[in-house]
N, C-alpha and C positions, 0 to 999 in steps of 0.2 A: 542510414536509417534516420539520423537526426533531421536531415533535410526533409524527408518524407513526413515525419511527425510535425515539423513546423508548418509544412504546406497544409496539412489537414487542419490544424488548430487555427491558422490564419484564415482559412476558407470559412470555417464555421464560427469562429470567434471564441474568446475565452469563456464568456458566460455560458454559451451553449455547451461547450465541452465540460465545464464544471457540472452542469446539470446531468450531462451524459455520464460523468464519473459517478455521481450519486446513484444513478440508475444501475450502473454496472456493479458497484459495491453492494447494492441491495440484492442483485441477482446472485452475486457470489455468496453473500450471507445466506440466502435462501437455499442454495445448492448445498452448503455445508450443513445447515440445520436439517434439511431433508435427508442427509446422508447419501447424496448422489455419488455416483462412481467417480474415481479419481480423474478420469478423462474429462468429465463435465466440469469438475471443480477446476482442473487445470485450464480449461477453456475460459471459464469465468475469471480466473486469476489473470490470464493473459489479457483479456478485455480491459480489466481494471488497470493493469500495468501499462498498457498502451496509452491510456488516457493520463495516467500519472506522469509518464515520460513526456507526453505532449506538453503538459502544464509545466513540468520541470524545465524543459527546453525553452518554452515560450517566455517564462519568467527569468530565464538565464540563471537558474539555481545550479550551483556547482555540485555535481554528484559526489565528489570526495567530501564536501561539507555535510551532505546528507549521511554518508557513511559514518562520519565522525559522530554526528548526533545519534545515529542508530546505535553505534557502539556504546555511547554513554548511557542511552536508555536501557540497552540490554544489560550492561553492568549494574545499573541501578536495580533492575528487576531481579537479577541474580542475588544481589545483596538483600533484597526484601525476602527472597526465598530462604536464604540463610537465617535471617532474623525470625522468620516464621517457624523454622525448625527449632531454633533456640527457645522461642516462646512456648512451643508445644512440649518441649522436654522439661521446661521449668515448672510446668503445671502438674 
């Protein structure tokens, strides 16, 4: 799959695929806001993920490093949620 993703982004170019990602993320957002069915949302998610993976591979960004950053951000948000609960209970 990696080779196919690189072939696509090399053909169209990074700038074009970045604009395409923007378009696909907008379509995903619209599907979620409109409350479309799960299948349509899944399709829009897949479109955005394909472009994200093209860019990730093209820029040679290590997926485990992305996972590590995601884990850090998730933990930070969980901590914020805990603090929100404590703030509400203190009032």
